[in-house]
C-alpha distance (Angstrom), angle and dihedral (degrees) to the residues before:
residue distance angle dihedral
M1 . . .
A2 3.97 . .
F3 3.78 117.7 .
E4 3.81 124.6 -160.8
T5 3.79 129.7 -169.7
L6 3.74 118.5 -133.2
N7 3.91 128.1 -174.5
G8 3.71 116.6 -158.8
I9 3.78 152.0 129.0
V10 3.75 119.9 -98.2
L11 3.73 108.1 -124.7
R12 3.74 97.8 -177.9
Y13 3.73 142.5 -29.9
V14 3.98 138.6 -143.2
D15 3.74 119.4 -152.0
Y16 3.88 111.8 -123.2
R17 3.77 132.5 -164.0
D18 4.03 112.8 -28.1
N19 3.75 101.0 -46.1
D20 3.86 111.2 4.4
R21 3.72 130.7 102.4
I22 3.85 129.4 -157.1
L23 3.78 110.1 -147.4
T24 3.81 126.2 -159.1
V25 3.87 105.3 -149.8
L26 3.87 130.6 -169.9
E27 3.89 95.6 -146.8
R28 3.74 118.4 -156.7
E29 3.73 97.2 -120.0
K30 3.74 108.6 12.4
G31 3.86 100.6 45.8
L32 3.81 118.7 -145.0
V33 3.79 115.4 21.0
T34 3.79 133.7 164.7
V35 3.84 121.9 -147.4
T36 3.65 131.0 178.0
A37 3.90 116.8 -134.2
R38 3.84 108.9 -160.3
G39 3.78 121.1 -146.7
V40 3.87 96.6 -0.9
R41 3.84 89.6 129.2
S42 3.82 96.6 50.9
K43 3.69 119.0 108.1
S44 3.89 92.9 -120.6
S45 3.80 89.0 56.7
T46 3.76 99.0 95.2
A47 3.89 102.3 132.3
S48 3.81 108.7 146.4
G49 3.71 114.4 -116.8
L50 3.77 95.9 20.0
V51 3.98 111.7 153.4
R52 3.69 105.5 -123.5
D53 3.87 109.6 128.4
A54 3.84 134.7 69.7
Y55 3.85 118.4 -98.2
C56 3.76 95.5 33.8
Y57 3.76 121.3 124.6
G58 3.76 110.5 -143.8
E59 3.67 151.8 151.3
F60 3.80 120.3 -107.8
V61 3.80 130.2 -168.7
V62 3.81 103.7 -154.8
Y63 3.74 136.9 -179.7
E64 3.83 129.2 -165.7
R65 3.79 125.9 -124.7
S66 3.82 122.9 171.2
G67 3.74 91.2 -14.3
I68 3.68 95.0 -52.3
E69 3.87 125.3 115.5
Y70 3.84 109.5 -137.9
V71 3.85 123.7 -171.6
S72 3.79 112.7 -118.3
S73 3.82 93.5 -178.5
S74 3.84 137.2 -15.9
S75 3.85 138.8 -170.9
I76 3.70 130.7 -169.3
I77 3.81 119.6 -112.7
E78 3.71 96.8 177.9
A79 3.80 128.8 1.7
F80 3.79 97.9 -174.5
Y81 3.94 80.9 -147.5
P82 3.95 97.1 174.0
M83 3.85 88.1 70.1
R84 3.81 88.5 67.1
E85 3.92 91.4 55.5
D86 3.74 97.9 55.1
Y87 3.76 124.2 54.6
S88 3.86 96.3 -149.2
R89 3.67 91.8 50.5
L90 3.83 92.2 50.2
V91 3.72 92.3 48.9
A92 3.78 91.5 53.0
A93 3.80 92.2 46.7
A94 3.82 91.0 49.0
Q95 3.83 91.3 52.0
A96 3.81 91.3 43.3
A97 3.86 90.1 53.3
H98 3.89 91.3 46.0
I99 3.83 91.4 54.3
A100 3.78 90.9 47.6
E101 3.89 92.6 53.3
K102 3.84 89.8 48.5
L103 3.78 91.6 52.6
A104 3.83 100.0 35.9
S105 3.91 95.3 73.4
N106 3.88 87.0 72.5
H107 3.75 100.8 33.2
A108 3.72 136.6 61.2
G109 3.95 117.0 -122.9
G110 3.77 102.6 -102.2
E111 3.76 109.7 89.0
L112 3.78 96.0 17.6
F113 3.80 89.9 49.7
S114 3.89 89.3 53.3
L115 3.70 92.3 48.4
L116 3.77 94.1 51.5
Y117 3.72 92.8 43.0
H118 3.78 93.6 53.4
A119 3.76 92.0 43.2
F120 3.74 92.6 51.7
S121 3.80 91.5 47.3
F122 3.75 94.4 52.0
I123 3.90 91.7 42.3
A124 3.77 89.7 51.3
Y125 3.84 101.4 39.5
G126 3.82 110.2 8.6
S127 3.83 129.5 98.9
A128 3.80 97.3 -131.5
D129 3.87 120.1 101.3
P130 3.81 106.9 -88.1
A131 3.82 88.4 -132.6
D132 3.87 89.4 61.4
I133 3.81 92.2 50.0
L134 3.75 88.1 48.5
L135 3.96 93.3 50.3
C136 3.91 91.2 47.1
Y137 3.81 91.2 48.4
T138 3.81 91.4 48.2
A139 3.82 92.0 51.9
K140 3.78 91.5 48.5
C141 3.90 91.0 47.2
L142 3.71 89.0 55.3
C143 3.70 91.9 55.0
L144 3.68 92.0 48.1
A145 3.76 89.1 53.9
G146 3.76 89.3 53.8
Y147 3.77 98.2 -102.7
E148 3.71 102.9 112.1
P149 3.82 105.2 158.5
M150 3.90 121.9 -131.2
L151 3.85 102.8 -117.3
T152 3.82 111.0 166.2
S153 3.97 99.0 43.3
C154 3.70 133.1 44.4
V155 3.82 108.0 -92.7
A156 3.92 88.6 -144.4
C157 3.89 102.8 45.9
R158 3.78 105.1 7.6
K159 3.83 91.9 -122.6
S160 3.86 113.4 149.4
V161 3.85 116.2 -98.5
T162 3.65 96.8 -172.3
G163 3.71 95.6 102.9
Q164 3.74 95.7 54.3
K165 3.85 120.0 103.3
T166 3.75 90.0 -148.7
V167 3.85 129.0 24.8
A168 3.86 133.9 -158.2
F169 3.69 117.5 -130.2
S170 3.88 123.3 -153.7
N171 3.80 117.0 -159.2
Q172 3.82 88.1 -171.5
Q173 3.77 96.4 52.7
G174 3.79 94.4 34.9
G175 3.81 104.3 -121.8
A176 3.61 155.4 22.6
L177 3.94 123.6 -27.8
C178 3.70 124.1 -153.5
D179 3.90 119.6 -129.1
D180 3.79 91.3 -97.1
C181 3.89 94.4 55.3
D182 3.84 98.4 37.3
P183 3.78 107.3 116.3
G184 3.82 91.5 -175.8
E185 3.72 105.1 -64.1
T186 3.94 121.3 155.9
R187 3.72 111.6 -78.3
Y188 3.70 129.6 -142.0
P189 3.79 135.7 -165.2
A190 3.88 107.6 -94.2
I191 3.76 89.1 -119.3
V192 3.81 89.7 66.5
L193 3.83 93.1 60.0
E194 3.79 89.3 44.2
A195 3.73 91.1 54.1
I196 3.94 90.1 54.3
R197 3.85 87.9 49.0
R198 3.72 91.5 54.3
M199 3.72 95.9 42.4
I200 3.82 91.4 53.4
R201 3.77 90.8 53.4
L202 3.78 92.0 57.1
T203 3.91 120.8 96.4
P204 3.76 116.8 -124.2
A205 3.91 87.2 -102.9
Q206 3.72 90.2 57.7
M207 3.78 100.1 51.8
D208 3.85 91.2 106.0
R209 3.67 90.7 68.5
V210 3.92 92.3 77.2
R211 3.77 112.6 106.4
L212 3.88 110.3 169.9
P213 3.84 130.3 -173.8
E214 3.75 114.7 -118.4
E215 3.88 92.9 -108.8
V216 3.75 92.9 51.5
R217 3.92 92.2 43.3
S218 3.83 89.7 52.0
A219 3.87 92.5 49.2
L220 3.83 92.3 45.4
D221 3.79 92.7 50.2
K222 3.95 87.3 56.3
L223 3.75 98.2 41.0
L224 3.91 98.0 43.9
F225 3.73 98.2 43.0
D226 3.83 95.6 43.6
Y227 3.81 90.2 49.9
A228 3.80 90.0 46.2
E229 3.68 93.0 51.5
Y230 3.76 89.8 48.1
V231 3.70 100.0 50.4
L232 3.85 97.0 37.4
E233 3.85 89.9 46.2
Q234 3.77 93.5 -138.6
P235 3.91 137.8 81.6
I236 3.60 112.7 -83.7
R237 3.88 104.1 172.3
L238 3.84 115.8 90.3
K239 3.89 109.1 -125.4
N240 3.64 103.2 -167.7
S241 3.83 145.9 17.0
K242 3.83 97.4 -98.2
H243 3.79 88.8 95.6
L244 3.84 94.5 57.2
Q245 3.91 99.8 96.8
């Protein structure tokens, strides 16, 4: 029997049978993998450091049988525990994990893993608002997926929009529209698009620098998630608490 060691972040889990749990993991190199952890829900399964919960970064020793990856042993590398003590942190972590899972089917682990790891670290331990970390993470994920929006020039005519006080944004065309080309799209204060531009330029390790006024945060939440759902052609926003594991 061949064993393999995987390192990844648990995005979510599904309870299976009486004591088993199926974990969806963003693996550092392979991207999205699914592993079955037998007996982790039993009362006798009390081993310290066992990876069994969502939003933990762990090491898994796995083996394959009949096309299914089973966990032989596991250990927690980072639990990001403070996320479980604060509802706003937990909501941000759940949304970040949900986005990672939606993107991971088309991307290897690498950059996406790094983005999620840094986002979880700042959500759990940082001083920035978890909502700000989530918005920066979402903007950077869109770029990683190949959907970086055009923000300083009109996506239709390429004229600069930096002098406008408000700017229209087109989900369909993927960026800002000048006043002459705007057919009636949703408009945002220019500072909102500038905030996206600055967030995109940050490295994953710099995401905790983001500090947003409430009005900008609210506008960004609408713009980024509307755009993400349009280009990815699927729901991205979490609607209820069932995802908070």
